[in-house]
N, CA, C and O atoms as a GROMACS GRO file, in nm:
protein
  456
    1LYS      N    1  -4.389  -1.246   2.602
    1LYS     CA    2  -4.247  -1.248   2.632
    1LYS      C    3  -4.167  -1.181   2.521
    1LYS      O    4  -4.066  -1.116   2.547
    2LYS      N    5  -4.212  -1.196   2.397
    2LYS     CA    6  -4.142  -1.135   2.286
    2LYS      C    7  -4.138  -0.984   2.301
    2LYS      O    8  -4.035  -0.921   2.275
    3TRP      N    9  -4.250  -0.923   2.342
    3TRP     CA   10  -4.256  -0.778   2.354
    3TRP      C   11  -4.165  -0.728   2.464
    3TRP      O   12  -4.103  -0.623   2.451
    4LYS      N   13  -4.157  -0.804   2.572
    4LYS     CA   14  -4.069  -0.764   2.681
    4LYS      C   15  -3.923  -0.765   2.635
    4LYS      O   16  -3.846  -0.676   2.671
    5CYS      N   17  -3.886  -0.865   2.557
    5CYS     CA   18  -3.749  -0.875   2.508
    5CYS      C   19  -3.716  -0.758   2.415
    5CYS      O   20  -3.608  -0.700   2.422
    6ILE      N   21  -3.811  -0.725   2.330
    6ILE     CA   22  -3.789  -0.615   2.238
    6ILE      C   23  -3.775  -0.485   2.315
    6ILE      O   24  -3.686  -0.404   2.285
    7LEU      N   25  -3.861  -0.463   2.414
    7LEU     CA   26  -3.852  -0.342   2.494
    7LEU      C   27  -3.721  -0.337   2.571
    7LEU      O   28  -3.657  -0.233   2.579
    8LYS      N   29  -3.682  -0.449   2.628
    8LYS     CA   30  -3.558  -0.454   2.705
    8LYS      C   31  -3.438  -0.431   2.613
    8LYS      O   32  -3.344  -0.362   2.651
    9CYS      N   33  -3.439  -0.488   2.491
    9CYS     CA   34  -3.330  -0.470   2.397
    9CYS      C   35  -3.320  -0.325   2.356
    9CYS      O   36  -3.210  -0.270   2.346
   10ASP      N   37  -3.435  -0.260   2.331
   10ASP     CA   38  -3.435  -0.119   2.295
   10ASP      C   39  -3.381  -0.034   2.409
   10ASP      O   40  -3.304   0.059   2.387
   11ASP      N   41  -3.421  -0.066   2.532
   11ASP     CA   42  -3.371   0.007   2.648
   11ASP      C   43  -3.220  -0.012   2.661
   11ASP      O   44  -3.149   0.082   2.696
   12PHE      N   45  -3.174  -0.131   2.634
   12PHE     CA   46  -3.031  -0.161   2.643
   12PHE      C   47  -2.953  -0.080   2.539
   12PHE      O   48  -2.848  -0.023   2.570
   13GLU      N   49  -3.004  -0.076   2.415
   13GLU     CA   50  -2.938   0.001   2.310
   13GLU      C   51  -2.938   0.150   2.343
   13GLU      O   52  -2.840   0.220   2.318
   14THR      N   53  -3.048   0.198   2.399
   14THR     CA   54  -3.057   0.338   2.436
   14THR      C   55  -2.958   0.369   2.547
   14THR      O   56  -2.898   0.477   2.548
   15SER      N   57  -2.938   0.278   2.639
   15SER     CA   58  -2.845   0.302   2.749
   15SER      C   59  -2.699   0.305   2.701
   15SER      O   60  -2.612   0.358   2.769
   16LEU      N   61  -2.674   0.247   2.584
   16LEU     CA   62  -2.538   0.247   2.530
   16LEU      C   63  -2.505   0.374   2.450
   16LEU      O   64  -2.389   0.397   2.417
   17MET      N   65  -2.605   0.454   2.420
   17MET     CA   66  -2.584   0.576   2.342
   17MET      C   67  -2.498   0.674   2.420
   17MET      O   68  -2.516   0.691   2.541
   18SER      N   69  -2.408   0.738   2.351
   18SER     CA   70  -2.323   0.840   2.412
   18SER      C   71  -2.352   0.973   2.346
   18SER      O   72  -2.352   0.984   2.223
   19PHE      N   73  -2.375   1.074   2.425
   19PHE     CA   74  -2.405   1.207   2.374
   19PHE      C   75  -2.288   1.302   2.395
   19PHE      O   76  -2.303   1.424   2.391
   20GLU      N   77  -2.172   1.244   2.418
   20GLU     CA   78  -2.052   1.324   2.441
   20GLU      C   79  -2.009   1.390   2.311
   20GLU      O   80  -2.009   1.327   2.205
   21LYS      N   81  -1.973   1.516   2.318
   21LYS     CA   82  -1.925   1.591   2.202
   21LYS      C   83  -1.772   1.592   2.206
   21LYS      O   84  -1.712   1.640   2.302
   22LEU      N   85  -1.711   1.540   2.102
   22LEU     CA   86  -1.567   1.535   2.095
   22LEU      C   87  -1.517   1.643   2.000
   22LEU      O   88  -1.570   1.661   1.891
   23ASP      N   89  -1.415   1.715   2.045
   23ASP     CA   90  -1.355   1.819   1.961
   23ASP      C   91  -1.250   1.754   1.874
   23ASP      O   92  -1.139   1.727   1.920
   24ARG      N   93  -1.283   1.729   1.749
   24ARG     CA   94  -1.193   1.661   1.657
   24ARG      C   95  -1.091   1.757   1.594
   24ARG      O   96  -1.006   1.713   1.517
   25ALA      N   97  -1.099   1.884   1.623
   25ALA     CA   98  -1.008   1.981   1.564
   25ALA      C   99  -0.871   1.978   1.630
   25ALA      O  100  -0.774   2.025   1.570
   26SER      N  101  -0.861   1.926   1.749
   26SER     CA  102  -0.735   1.929   1.822
   26SER      C  103  -0.639   1.822   1.772
   26SER      O  104  -0.673   1.704   1.773
   27PRO      N  105  -0.519   1.862   1.727
   27PRO     CA  106  -0.422   1.761   1.682
   27PRO      C  107  -0.368   1.677   1.797
   27PRO      O  108  -0.320   1.566   1.776
   28ASP      N  109  -0.377   1.731   1.920
   28ASP     CA  110  -0.329   1.653   2.034
   28ASP      C  111  -0.424   1.539   2.067
   28ASP      O  112  -0.381   1.430   2.105
   29LEU      N  113  -0.554   1.564   2.050
   29LEU     CA  114  -0.652   1.460   2.078
   29LEU      C  115  -0.660   1.358   1.966
   29LEU      O  116  -0.682   1.239   1.991
   30TRP      N  117  -0.643   1.404   1.842
   30TRP     CA  118  -0.657   1.317   1.726
   30TRP      C  119  -0.532   1.328   1.638
   30TRP      O  120  -0.537   1.390   1.532
   31PRO      N  121  -0.421   1.269   1.682
   31PRO     CA  122  -0.299   1.278   1.599
   31PRO      C  123  -0.316   1.200   1.469
   31PRO      O  124  -0.394   1.105   1.461
   32GLU      N  125  -0.242   1.242   1.370
   32GLU     CA  126  -0.250   1.175   1.240
   32GLU      C  127  -0.192   1.034   1.254
   32GLU      O  128  -0.077   1.018   1.297
   33GLN      N  129  -0.270   0.932   1.218
   33GLN     CA  130  -0.227   0.794   1.233
   33GLN      C  131  -0.110   0.760   1.143
   33GLN      O  132  -0.012   0.701   1.189
   34LEU      N  133  -0.118   0.798   1.017
   34LEU     CA  134  -0.011   0.771   0.921
   34LEU      C  135   0.038   0.904   0.868
   34LEU      O  136  -0.037   0.976   0.802
   35PRO      N  137   0.163   0.938   0.895
   35PRO     CA  138   0.214   1.067   0.849
   35PRO      C  139   0.202   1.083   0.698
   35PRO      O  140   0.238   0.993   0.622
   36GLY      N  141   0.151   1.197   0.655
   36GLY     CA  142   0.139   1.226   0.514
   36GLY      C  143   0.006   1.191   0.451
   36GLY      O  144  -0.022   1.234   0.339
   37VAL      N  145  -0.078   1.114   0.520
   37VAL     CA  146  -0.205   1.071   0.462
   37VAL      C  147  -0.299   1.189   0.442
   37VAL      O  148  -0.365   1.200   0.339
   38ALA      N  149  -0.304   1.278   0.540
   38ALA     CA  150  -0.394   1.393   0.530
   38ALA      C  151  -0.352   1.482   0.413
   38ALA      O  152  -0.437   1.533   0.339
   39GLU      N  153  -0.222   1.501   0.396
   39GLU     CA  154  -0.171   1.583   0.285
   39GLU      C  155  -0.204   1.517   0.151
   39GLU      O  156  -0.244   1.584   0.056
   40PHE      N  157  -0.187   1.384   0.145
   40PHE     CA  158  -0.218   1.312   0.022
   40PHE      C  159  -0.366   1.321  -0.010
   40PHE      O  160  -0.404   1.343  -0.125
   41ALA      N  161  -0.450   1.303   0.091
   41ALA     CA  162  -0.595   1.310   0.070
   41ALA      C  163  -0.636   1.449   0.022
   41ALA      O  164  -0.722   1.462  -0.064
   42ALA      N  165  -0.573   1.552   0.077
   42ALA     CA  166  -0.605   1.689   0.034
   42ALA      C  167  -0.565   1.711  -0.111
   42ALA      O  168  -0.633   1.782  -0.184
   43SER      N  169  -0.454   1.651  -0.152
   43SER     CA  170  -0.410   1.668  -0.290
   43SER      C  171  -0.499   1.592  -0.388
   43SER      O  172  -0.507   1.628  -0.505
   44CYS      N  173  -0.566   1.488  -0.341
   44CYS     CA  174  -0.655   1.410  -0.428
   44CYS      C  175  -0.792   1.472  -0.443
   44CYS      O  176  -0.867   1.434  -0.533
   45LYS      N  177  -0.828   1.568  -0.359
   45LYS     CA  178  -0.960   1.629  -0.368
   45LYS      C  179  -0.976   1.707  -0.498
   45LYS      O  180  -1.085   1.711  -0.554
   46ASN      N  181  -0.868   1.767  -0.545
   46ASN     CA  182  -0.874   1.844  -0.669
   46ASN      C  183  -0.781   1.778  -0.769
   46ASN      O  184  -0.667   1.822  -0.787
   47PRO      N  185  -0.828   1.670  -0.836
   47PRO     CA  186  -0.739   1.595  -0.925
   47PRO      C  187  -0.702   1.670  -1.052
   47PRO      O  188  -0.603   1.634  -1.117
   48ILE      N  189  -0.777   1.771  -1.090
   48ILE     CA  190  -0.750   1.844  -1.213
   48ILE      C  191  -0.658   1.962  -1.181
   48ILE      O  192  -0.703   2.068  -1.137
   49THR      N  193  -0.529   1.941  -1.203
   49THR     CA  194  -0.431   2.048  -1.182
   49THR      C  195  -0.335   2.049  -1.300
   49THR      O  196  -0.315   1.947  -1.366
   50ASN      N  197  -0.277   2.162  -1.324
   50ASN     CA  198  -0.182   2.174  -1.433
   50ASN      C  199  -0.040   2.140  -1.390
   50ASN      O  200   0.042   2.100  -1.472
   51SER      N  201  -0.011   2.155  -1.262
   51SER     CA  202   0.125   2.128  -1.214
   51SER      C  203   0.136   1.984  -1.167
   51SER      O  204   0.041   1.928  -1.112
   52PRO      N  205   0.254   1.922  -1.188
   52PRO     CA  206   0.272   1.785  -1.142
   52PRO      C  207   0.283   1.780  -0.990
   52PRO      O  208   0.310   1.882  -0.927
   53PRO      N  209   0.261   1.662  -0.930
   53PRO     CA  210   0.273   1.649  -0.785
   53PRO      C  211   0.415   1.683  -0.739
   53PRO      O  212   0.509   1.682  -0.818
   54LYS      N  213   0.428   1.714  -0.609
   54LYS     CA  214   0.558   1.752  -0.553
   54LYS      C  215   0.664   1.645  -0.578
   54LYS      O  216   0.778   1.677  -0.611
   55TRP      N  217   0.627   1.519  -0.561
   55TRP     CA  218   0.727   1.413  -0.572
   55TRP      C  219   0.777   1.397  -0.716
   55TRP      O  220   0.886   1.343  -0.737
   56MET      N  221   0.698   1.442  -0.814
   56MET     CA  222   0.741   1.430  -0.953
   56MET      C  223   0.827   1.547  -0.997
   56MET      O  224   0.892   1.540  -1.102
   57ALA      N  225   0.829   1.655  -0.920
   57ALA     CA  226   0.902   1.775  -0.960
   57ALA      C  227   1.052   1.748  -0.972
   57ALA      O  228   1.119   1.808  -1.057
   58GLU      N  229   1.105   1.659  -0.890
   58GLU     CA  230   1.249   1.632  -0.889
   58GLU      C  231   1.289   1.519  -0.984
   58GLU      O  232   1.407   1.488  -0.994
   59LEU      N  233   1.194   1.457  -1.052
   59LEU     CA  234   1.225   1.346  -1.140
   59LEU      C  235   1.275   1.396  -1.275
   59LEU      O  236   1.228   1.496  -1.328
   60GLU      N  237   1.372   1.324  -1.327
   60GLU     CA  238   1.421   1.354  -1.461
   60GLU      C  239   1.346   1.267  -1.561
   60GLU      O  240   1.270   1.178  -1.522
   61SER      N  241   1.366   1.293  -1.690
   61SER     CA  242   1.291   1.219  -1.791
   61SER      C  243   1.325   1.070  -1.787
   61SER      O  244   1.238   0.987  -1.814
   62GLU      N  245   1.450   1.036  -1.754
   62GLU     CA  246   1.488   0.894  -1.742
   62GLU      C  247   1.410   0.826  -1.630
   62GLU      O  248   1.368   0.711  -1.643
   63ASP      N  249   1.390   0.898  -1.519
   63ASP     CA  250   1.315   0.843  -1.406
   63ASP      C  251   1.170   0.818  -1.446
   63ASP      O  252   1.112   0.715  -1.411
   64ILE      N  253   1.112   0.911  -1.517
   64ILE     CA  254   0.972   0.898  -1.560
   64ILE      C  255   0.957   0.780  -1.655
   64ILE      O  256   0.860   0.704  -1.647
   65GLU      N  257   1.053   0.765  -1.747
   65GLU     CA  258   1.050   0.651  -1.839
   65GLU      C  259   1.060   0.519  -1.763
   65GLU      O  260   0.991   0.423  -1.797
   66MET      N  261   1.146   0.515  -1.660
   66MET     CA  262   1.160   0.394  -1.578
   66MET      C  263   1.028   0.364  -1.507
   66MET      O  264   0.988   0.248  -1.500
   67LEU      N  265   0.961   0.467  -1.454
   67LEU     CA  266   0.832   0.446  -1.387
   67LEU      C  267   0.729   0.391  -1.485
   67LEU      O  268   0.652   0.300  -1.451
   68LYS      N  269   0.726   0.445  -1.605
   68LYS     CA  270   0.631   0.396  -1.706
   68LYS      C  271   0.661   0.252  -1.743
   68LYS      O  272   0.570   0.171  -1.759
   69GLU      N  273   0.791   0.220  -1.755
   69GLU     CA  274   0.831   0.083  -1.789
   69GLU      C  275   0.790  -0.014  -1.678
   69GLU      O  276   0.732  -0.120  -1.705
   70LEU      N  277   0.818   0.023  -1.554
   70LEU     CA  278   0.782  -0.065  -1.442
   70LEU      C  279   0.631  -0.077  -1.427
   70LEU      O  280   0.580  -0.183  -1.390
   71GLY      N  281   0.558   0.030  -1.456
   71GLY     CA  282   0.413   0.027  -1.447
   71GLY      C  283   0.349  -0.060  -1.554
   71GLY      O  284   0.237  -0.108  -1.535
   72SER      N  285   0.418  -0.081  -1.665
   72SER     CA  286   0.360  -0.161  -1.773
   72SER      C  287   0.392  -0.310  -1.758
   72SER      O  288   0.340  -0.392  -1.834
   73LEU      N  289   0.477  -0.346  -1.662
   73LEU     CA  290   0.514  -0.487  -1.644
   73LEU      C  291   0.401  -0.567  -1.580
   73LEU      O  292   0.323  -0.514  -1.501
   74THR      N  293   0.395  -0.694  -1.616
   74THR     CA  294   0.301  -0.784  -1.548
   74THR      C  295   0.358  -0.817  -1.411
   74THR      O  296   0.473  -0.786  -1.382
   75THR      N  297   0.277  -0.879  -1.328
   75THR     CA  298   0.322  -0.915  -1.193
   75THR      C  299   0.443  -1.007  -1.199
   75THR      O  300   0.539  -0.989  -1.125
   76ALA      N  301   0.439  -1.106  -1.287
   76ALA     CA  302   0.550  -1.201  -1.298
   76ALA      C  303   0.677  -1.130  -1.345
   76ALA      O  304   0.786  -1.155  -1.293
   77ASN      N  305   0.663  -1.040  -1.445
   77ASN     CA  306   0.779  -0.967  -1.494
   77ASN      C  307   0.834  -0.873  -1.388
   77ASN      O  308   0.956  -0.855  -1.377
   78LEU      N  309   0.746  -0.812  -1.311
   78LEU     CA  310   0.790  -0.723  -1.204
   78LEU      C  311   0.865  -0.801  -1.096
   78LEU      O  312   0.966  -0.754  -1.044
   79MET      N  313   0.815  -0.919  -1.062
   79MET     CA  314   0.884  -1.004  -0.964
   79MET      C  315   1.021  -1.045  -1.015
   79MET      O  316   1.118  -1.051  -0.939
   80GLU      N  317   1.030  -1.074  -1.144
   80GLU     CA  318   1.158  -1.109  -1.205
   80GLU      C  319   1.256  -0.992  -1.197
   80GLU      O  320   1.375  -1.011  -1.171
   81LYS      N  321   1.206  -0.871  -1.219
   81LYS     CA  322   1.288  -0.750  -1.209
   81LYS      C  323   1.337  -0.731  -1.066
   81LYS      O  324   1.453  -0.696  -1.045
   82VAL      N  325   1.250  -0.754  -0.969
   82VAL     CA  326   1.288  -0.740  -0.828
   82VAL      C  327   1.394  -0.844  -0.792
   82VAL      O  328   1.491  -0.811  -0.723
   83LYS      N  329   1.378  -0.967  -0.838
   83LYS     CA  330   1.478  -1.071  -0.812
   83LYS      C  331   1.612  -1.033  -0.873
   83LYS      O  332   1.716  -1.055  -0.811
   84GLY      N  333   1.610  -0.976  -0.993
   84GLY     CA  334   1.734  -0.932  -1.057
   84GLY      C  335   1.802  -0.822  -0.976
   84GLY      O  336   1.925  -0.823  -0.962
   85LEU      N  337   1.724  -0.729  -0.921
   85LEU     CA  338   1.780  -0.623  -0.837
   85LEU      C  339   1.838  -0.679  -0.707
   85LEU      O  340   1.941  -0.632  -0.659
   86GLN      N  341   1.769  -0.779  -0.650
   86GLN     CA  342   1.821  -0.842  -0.528
   86GLN      C  343   1.952  -0.913  -0.556
   86GLN      O  344   2.046  -0.905  -0.477
   87ASN      N  345   1.961  -0.983  -0.670
   87ASN     CA  346   2.085  -1.051  -0.707
   87ASN      C  347   2.197  -0.950  -0.730
   87ASN      O  348   2.311  -0.974  -0.688
   88LEU      N  349   2.166  -0.839  -0.794
   88LEU     CA  350   2.265  -0.734  -0.818
   88LEU      C  351   2.315  -0.677  -0.686
   88LEU      O  352   2.435  -0.656  -0.668
   89ALA      N  353   2.224  -0.651  -0.593
   89ALA     CA  354   2.262  -0.600  -0.462
   89ALA      C  355   2.352  -0.700  -0.388
   89ALA      O  356   2.448  -0.660  -0.322
   90TYR      N  357   2.321  -0.828  -0.399
   90TYR     CA  358   2.402  -0.931  -0.336
   90TYR      C  359   2.543  -0.933  -0.396
   90TYR      O  360   2.642  -0.940  -0.324
   91GLN      N  361   2.551  -0.927  -0.530
   91GLN     CA  362   2.680  -0.928  -0.597
   91GLN      C  363   2.763  -0.804  -0.559
   91GLN      O  364   2.884  -0.815  -0.538
   92LEU      N  365   2.699  -0.690  -0.549
   92LEU     CA  366   2.769  -0.569  -0.507
   92LEU      C  367   2.820  -0.581  -0.364
   92LEU      O  368   2.930  -0.534  -0.332
   93GLY      N  369   2.741  -0.645  -0.278
   93GLY     CA  370   2.784  -0.669  -0.140
   93GLY      C  371   2.906  -0.758  -0.134
   93GLY      O  372   2.998  -0.734  -0.056
   94LEU      N  373   2.907  -0.863  -0.218
   94LEU     CA  374   3.025  -0.952  -0.223
   94LEU      C  375   3.148  -0.877  -0.272
   94LEU      O  376   3.257  -0.892  -0.218
   95GLU      N  377   3.129  -0.796  -0.375
   95GLU     CA  378   3.241  -0.720  -0.429
   95GLU      C  379   3.294  -0.620  -0.326
   95GLU      O  380   3.415  -0.604  -0.312
   96GLU      N  381   3.204  -0.554  -0.254
   96GLU     CA  382   3.246  -0.460  -0.151
   96GLU      C  383   3.323  -0.533  -0.041
   96GLU      O  384   3.423  -0.482   0.008
   97SER      N  385   3.276  -0.650  -0.003
   97SER     CA  386   3.344  -0.729   0.099
   97SER      C  387   3.485  -0.765   0.055
   97SER      O  388   3.580  -0.756   0.134
   98ARG      N  389   3.501  -0.805  -0.071
   98ARG     CA  390   3.635  -0.838  -0.123
   98ARG      C  391   3.725  -0.716  -0.120
   98ARG      O  392   3.842  -0.726  -0.083
   99GLU      N  393   3.671  -0.601  -0.161
   99GLU     CA  394   3.752  -0.479  -0.163
   99GLU      C  395   3.791  -0.434  -0.023
   99GLU      O  396   3.902  -0.387  -0.001
  100MET      N  397   3.699  -0.450   0.072
  100MET     CA  398   3.732  -0.414   0.211
  100MET      C  399   3.838  -0.507   0.266
  100MET      O  400   3.929  -0.462   0.337
  101THR      N  401   3.830  -0.635   0.236
  101THR     CA  402   3.932  -0.731   0.279
  101THR      C  403   4.066  -0.697   0.216
  101THR      O  404   4.170  -0.701   0.282
  102ARG      N  405   4.064  -0.663   0.090
  102ARG     CA  406   4.186  -0.625   0.019
  102ARG      C  407   4.248  -0.500   0.083
  102ARG      O  408   4.369  -0.494   0.104
  103GLY      N  409   4.164  -0.401   0.114
  103GLY     CA  410   4.213  -0.280   0.180
  103GLY      C  411   4.271  -0.309   0.317
  103GLY      O  412   4.368  -0.246   0.358
  104LYS      N  413   4.212  -0.403   0.386
  104LYS     CA  414   4.262  -0.441   0.519
  104LYS      C  415   4.400  -0.503   0.507
  104LYS      O  416   4.489  -0.471   0.585
  105PHE      N  417   4.420  -0.593   0.409
  105PHE     CA  418   4.550  -0.657   0.391
  105PHE      C  419   4.656  -0.558   0.343
  105PHE      O  420   4.775  -0.576   0.373
  106LEU      N  421   4.616  -0.457   0.270
  106LEU     CA  422   4.711  -0.357   0.220
  106LEU      C  423   4.730  -0.243   0.320
  106LEU      O  424   4.803  -0.147   0.292
  107ASN      N  425   4.667  -0.252   0.436
  107ASN     CA  426   4.674  -0.153   0.543
  107ASN      C  427   4.630  -0.013   0.496
  107ASN      O  428   4.681   0.088   0.544
  108ILE      N  429   4.536  -0.009   0.405
  108ILE     CA  430   4.483   0.118   0.355
  108ILE      C  431   4.391   0.180   0.460
  108ILE      O  432   4.384   0.302   0.475
  109LEU      N  433   4.321   0.096   0.532
  109LEU     CA  434   4.220   0.143   0.626
  109LEU      C  435   4.274   0.163   0.768
  109LEU      O  436   4.197   0.189   0.860
  110GLU      N  437   4.402   0.150   0.785
  110GLU     CA  438   4.462   0.160   0.918
  110GLU      C  439   4.462   0.305   0.964
  110GLU      O  440   4.489   0.396   0.885
  111ARG      N  441   4.431   0.326   1.092
  111ARG     CA  442   4.430   0.460   1.148
  111ARG      C  443   4.574   0.502   1.178
  111ARG      O  444   4.657   0.420   1.217
  112PRO      N  445   4.604   0.630   1.161
  112PRO     CA  446   4.739   0.677   1.192
  112PRO      C  447   4.766   0.664   1.342
  112PRO      O  448   4.677   0.689   1.424
  113LYS      N  449   4.886   0.626   1.375
  113LYS     CA  450   4.924   0.611   1.517
  113LYS      C  451   4.947   0.748   1.577
  113LYS      O  452   5.004   0.836   1.514
  114LYS      N  453   4.902   0.764   1.700
  114LYS     CA  454   4.917   0.894   1.768
  114LYS      C  455   5.046   0.900   1.846
  114LYS      O  456   5.075   1.002   1.909
   0.00000   0.00000   0.00000
C-alpha cells in the first residue's frame, strides 16, 4: 500500500505541473506592484558611484546634517522627536484657527459683493 501511495502522490504532483510559458517582458501583463521599486533596485545594483543619488541632489548641507542627526538617534529619542513635532503641528493648528477666527471677526476674509 505504501508504494501505491507514493506512486499516486508522484502522479498527482506531476499532474499539477504547468508548462505554460509566460512572457514577463510585457508591462501590461506584469505591472510594477510598487511604483519606483524597479528603479531603486536598478540603482542598488551598482553601489559604487561617484555621484550622489537623485534624491540627495536637491538637499542642502543643513538638510544633510539633519538627516545625520536623526540617523544617530536611538529609537526612544527618535520617538521623542516625533512627539515634539506632533505637538508643534498641533500648536500651529491652534494658532492658525485663532487667526482665522480673528480674520472672520474683522471681516478680512469677506468676499466683495457683486
